[in-house]
N, C-alpha and C positions, 0 to 999 in steps of 0.2 A: 420292453413290455410296459404298457401303461393302461390301455383300454381295449375294448372289444368291438369288432364289426361282425355282423352275421355272415358276410360273404368272405371267402378266403382271400388273403393277400398273396401277391405274386412276387417272387424273388429268385434271382439267378444264383448259381453257385460258381465257385472258382473253376475255370476251365483254362486249358493251355492255349496261349497265343502262339501263332506261327508267323514266320516271316512273310508268308503269302497273304496275310490279312491286311487289306488295304482300305476297306470301306470306312473304318473309323479311326484306325491307329496303325501307323507304320512301325513294325517291330524291328529294332536294330539287330544286326548280325550278332550272334553270340559266340565268343571265342572258345568257351568251354561248356557246351550244352550238357555234358555229363555231370556238371556241378550246379549249373544255374539255368533258370527258366523264368519266363514271364507268365503271370497268371492274370485272369480277369475275373472280377467279382462285381456284378451289378454296375458295370461301367466304371469300376474302380480298378486300377492296375497296380499290381504288386509284383515283387520278385521273390523267388524262393531259391535258397541255396541248400544243397544237400552235401554234407561234409562228414567224412569218416575221421574221427579223432584217434590219435595214437594213444593207447592206454598207458603209455609210460609217462605221459604229461598230465600233471594235475591242473595246470593252467593252460587253457587253450584260447589263444587270441586269434580271432578272425578279423581280417581287415579287407575292405572292399572299396574300390574306387570306380566312379562312373563319370562319363563326360556327357554334358547336356548343352545343346545349342542355345545361344542367346544368354540372357541374364536372369537371375533369380529375383523375384519381387520382394523377398524377405531374407532374413538370416537363417531360416530353416533349410537344412540340406537333406532332410529325410531321416529315417531311423532304421536300425538293424536290431532285430529282437529274435528271441526264440519262437519258433512256430508252435511248439507243443507246450503243454503245462509242465510244471516242475517234475511231477512224478513220472511222466512219460519220458522226459529227458534223462532222468536218473536211470530208468529202466533200460533205455537205449544205450547209455554209456556202459552200464554194467554188462550188457549182453553184446557189446561190440557192434551195435547197429549205428547207422549214420544219424547225425543230428541235423534237424531241419531248422533253417533260419528264414525269417520273413524280412523283406526289404520294402519299406514304404517310401515312395518317391515324393519330392517336395512340391512338384507342380502337377495339379490334377490333369489327367489326360495326356501327359507327356512322359514318354519312356526314355530315360537316359541310357546311354550305351555303356556296358560293362567294359572297363579298361584294365583292371587288375584285381586279382583275387589272391589273398595271402593267408596262410594258416601257420601260426607259430614261426613267423619270419621266412617261411618257404613260399616262394611265388608259385602258385598253381597255374595261372594263365595270365597272359597279357594281350592287350589289343591297342591299336592306335587311337588316341582321342580325336574328337572332332577338331577341325581347324578353328581359329578365331573367327567370329567371337563365340566362345563357349566357356563353360565353367566346369571345374572339377569338384565332384562330390566325394568326400572321404568319410567313410563310416567304419566303426570298429565295435567288436563285442568280445568281452572276456568271460569265459566260462570256466569256473573253478570247480573241481570235483574231487572229493575224497573217496569216491566209489571205487572199490576194487573190482575189476572186470572178472566175470565168471570164466572167461577164456581169453587167451591172448589173440589179438588181431595183428597180423603181420602183413601190412601193405607191401605190395610189390614196388620196389624202388625204380623209378625212371632213371635212365643212365645220366641225365643231365643234372639230377639233384643228389646231394649227399645226405639229405635227411628225408624221412618218410613223407610221401605225398599221399593224400587221401585217395582211396580207391575210387575209380570211376564207376558209375552205374549205368545201366541201359537207359537210353532216352525213351520217354513215353511215345507211343504212337501219336502223331500230331493230329490235332483236330482244329477246325475253324471255330473261332469264338462266336457263340450264338448271340443273337439279339434277344432281349426280353420281350416276349410277345404274349398276347392273350391266348389261352388254350384254343386249339382248333379241334373240330369234331372228328376229323378223320384219324385213324390209328397212326401212332407215331412209331418210329423205329425202336428196336429193343433198347432198354436202358444200357448205357455204356459210359458211366461217369469215370473220370480219370482217377487212378489209384496209384499209390506208390509201387515201384517195381517189385514184384514178387514172383514166385513160380506160378505158372499158368493155373488159374483156378478152375475148378470143375464147373462146367456150364450148367446153369440152373435150368430146370425144365420150363417149357413155355407155359405161362400162366393160363389157367382155364378161365373161360368167360364167366361172368356172373350168371348164376342159374336162377330161373324164376322160382318162387317159393314152393311150388308143387313138386319140383324135381330137385330141390336142394338136398345135398347129402346131410345126414345127421352128423353132429360133431363126434370125433373119435374120442374114446376114453382110454385108449391104450397107453400104458407107460406112466401116466400121472393121474392125479385126481385133485380135487379142491383141498382135501385134507392133507395131501402131501405138499401142496403149494403153501399151506399154512406154516410149514416149517422153514420156508425159504423167503416168502414174500415180505415186502415192506421194510426190509432192513438194509440200511445204507452201509457202504464200506466205512471203515474208520477214517475220519478226516481230521486234519490238524487245525483247521480254522472253524470257529463257531458259526452257526447260521446267523446271517444278518439280513433282515428283511427290508421292506419298503423299496423294492426294486434292486436288490443286490444281485450280482452275477452268481450263477450256479457253477460251482467247481465240478470238474469231471469226477464222477464217483458219487456226487450228491444226486439224489432223486434218479437212480439208475433205471427207472421205468419210464422216464420221459422219452417220447418218440416224436420225430419230425416227419411229416408226410410230404412227399414230393410227387409232382405230376409230370408225366412225359409230355412235353410240348415240342413244337417244331424246332429241331436242331439242339435240343437240350432238355433239362428238367428244371422245374421251378417249385420252390417251397409254397405250400398253400394252407396247411393246418397243423395243429398239434395232435397228439394222441398219447395213450398210456398203455404200456405192456401189462397184460393181466395173466398171461400164461406163456409157455415156450412158443406157441403158435398163434396167439391171439392178441391183437391190438384193438383197444376201444377208442372211438372218436365220436364226433358229432355227425349225425346224419346230414345236416345241412351243408357240410363240407362237400358232399357228393351229389345231393339232390336239393336244389333251391332255385325257384324261378325257372329259367331256361337252362340252368346248369344240370347236366346229367353225366357225371364222370363214372366210367366203368372201372372195375377192379383192374383190368389189364393195363390201365394207364397210370396206376398208382404204385408208389414205392415207399418203403419204410426205412428210415435211418435210425439206428439204435447205437447206444454206447457212446454218444457224443453229447457234449454240452454246447456245441457249435453247429452252425449250418454249413460249415466248410466240409464237404465230403472228402477232401483230401486228408483230413485228420483221421486219427485212429478211431475205429468203429466198424459197424457192419451195415450193409444195405441189403434189403430183401424186397423182392417183387411180391405183389399181392395176388393170390390165386382166387380168393372168394370174398365177396362183399355181402354182408347181411345188413339190411336196413330194418329197423324196428317196424313191424307191420302197422303200428298205430301212429307212426310219424306222418304228419301232413305239413306242408310248407305254410298253410294258413295259421296253424297253431303249433309251430314246430317245437317250442320249448317243452311241451308235455311229454314227448317221447323222442327227444333229439339224440338218438343213439344209433351207432353203426359199429359192427364188428368186422375186422379184417383178418383173414387167414393168410399168414405169410407162406411163401412158396416152400419154405423149409423151416423147421423149428430152430430157435437159437439156443445156445448153451449159456447157462447162468454163470455169472462171475461178479467181480467187483463193479464192473461198469454196465452190465446188463442183468437186470433182475426185475421180476414182476412186483407190482404193488398188491396189497391184500384187498379183497373185495369186502364190502360190508356184510356182516352176518348178525345173527340174533343175539350175540354176546355184547353188541354195541348198542348205544342208544339210538332209537329211531327219531325221537323228537329232540332237536338241539335247541338249547335256550338262546335267547338273544345275547350277543357278545361272545359266543363260543368261537375260539380262534381256529381258523382254517388257513390253508395256504394254496396259492396258485403259482404257476410258473409257465414260461413260454418264450418264444422268439418274436413276439408281436411288436407292433408299433410302439415307439417310446415318446417321452415328453419333448424330445428334441426334434421331432418331426420325421425321424427315420422310419421307413416303411417296415423294417424289421431290425432286430438287434442280432449281431453276429453271434454273440455269446448269450445263452439263455439267462433270463432274469427271473427272480421269484420274489413274492411279497406275501405278507400275512393279510388276511381279510376277515372281518367279523361277521358271523352269521346274524341275520336279522329275521324276525318272525314274518309270517305271511302278511299280517296287518301292517307291520312297519314297512315292509317292502312296497305294498300298494300305496301307502301314504307318501313314500319317498319318490315314487315314479310320477312324472309330470304329464303324461298323456294317457288318454283312455286306451289307445292301442297297446301301450306298454303294460298297463295294469291287466289287460286281458291275457297277457302272456304268463301271468302268475296263476298256477293251478295247484291242486293238491298233490301233484307229482313233480313240483319244482321246488327249489330251495334258493334263497337269496343271500347275498353277502355284500358287504360294503367296507371301504377303507377310509378312515377319516382324513388320512394324508393325501387322498386322491391317487393312490397307486392301485393297480389292478390290471386285468386283462384287456387287450385292445385288438386291433386288426391283426389277423394271423394267429392269435392265441386260441381261436375256436377249436373245439375238440379236445383241448387239454383238460386236466383233471382238477377238481376241487378236492384237496387232500386234508385229512386230519392226521394228527400224530397222537396215538394212544399208547402210552407206556413204551415209548421208543420204537413203536411199530407204526408204519405209515399205512393209511387206509384210504381207499378211493371212495368218496361219497357222492361226487357230482361230476358232470361234464359241462365245460364252458359252452353256453348256448347263446345268450343275447345280452347286449348292453345298449346304452343310449348314446345318441350323438347330439352335439351342440355345434352348429355351423360345420366346420371341416375337421372337427376333432371329436374324440370320444369324451363323454361327460361322466366322470367317475364320482361326481357329487350324488348321482343316483345309483341305486343298487344294481348289481349285475345278477342276471337270472341264470341258474344252472338247472339242468335236468337232474332230478334226485334219483341216483342209481339204487338207493335202498328201496325205492318204490317199484323198481323193475328187477329186483334180484332174482326172482324165479325165472324170468326170461333170460337173464344173463347166464344162469346156471345151466339152462337147457341148451344154450347155443354156443357156449365157449368150446374152443378146441384145445386139446392138450398136446 
């Protein structure tokens, strides 16, 4: 996350590679597909190991060997690391669930062949290495845990092993790796992102098409209200590390109202904007993510990712289809910042917990006019200072409110200054950190007495050559100026 573009950025997600994929990458045969699989992420290839640990061992040592044709160009042989965050790993160990490991390969675009997988000196599987000339890649990871499991896991012993072997799991249904393409206007097939093996989920109802304003249903008020949300919203789970800004990574459980929006495209789904959860059924984002220029994205082609600090949909979290899209009736692409607001109704409401929780909306108990220098915060998966189109893990930074006159003076073009209205709010960061491509639709957040408050939606930034220019202020649609509209249209 560094700067902002008005139009959404496109990014693929991890999908399973298959042996039949030959267009861009030949996938080696896998000796033990119940434990190991190749995944693709935006043309980057990684491996994933799923291993059931024996609860009797406090030290679990995983060793893996690969064979790669040719020679390495450096001493780097790849890396073996935990897939999930520390808290998720502890939870899985305590509940007897498999532990996920990520394998990063040393040579971009080259998939080495798995030749041996060992856990606690027990060989799980073997395969023949490539003949000369080839190299052997040896990786290991030691996981120590003092966690007492809630229940005992008794893996079934294969006859050839004297010590417990991790339990196999079902292989995912195989899919072809998609190419990252621009969205196409025709309807795409139903969302079907890969997910860890679980009992068959209940099939979600087919999303309803976006309705014209005249026939749009009124928001339901059953079960919840804004006053009830006030007792839940804007409160993070307890975290062990302090907040560090200027582009620091967001830990899972921080900002649990952060939402990533995905679009169904041909052969897959692509990340395109951020959003904010404001009730069990409602996500708030920017209207320009759906309507801008020739772009006209319907609700039926959008999906919402919640409970994740990463764009990897194979991680813990939830995915919801979008049933209804409401664009603010005063939004126009010509002067989009003035009312750059869209509300998304999810196909089914979410349950609140440590990792999914709404943020509070502005109300009359808070200040309407914010003085220059008032600290606010933004977060997202947008482009970073290294030139990456998106960051895999969300980042956040602080940014200072600037007054309307300061904002106009800080902008360098008449077109930019015309975007500043009495219903926008501006902020700037002296260190040059802030929202960029792909961060559109995310929230401008305030922290008032340990409660987080949504004040704006990321709308427009400035460009300099081929990068975003954060020496100029970023313009946000001020949600406090639209609070009546939000209250009238929110779903509970």
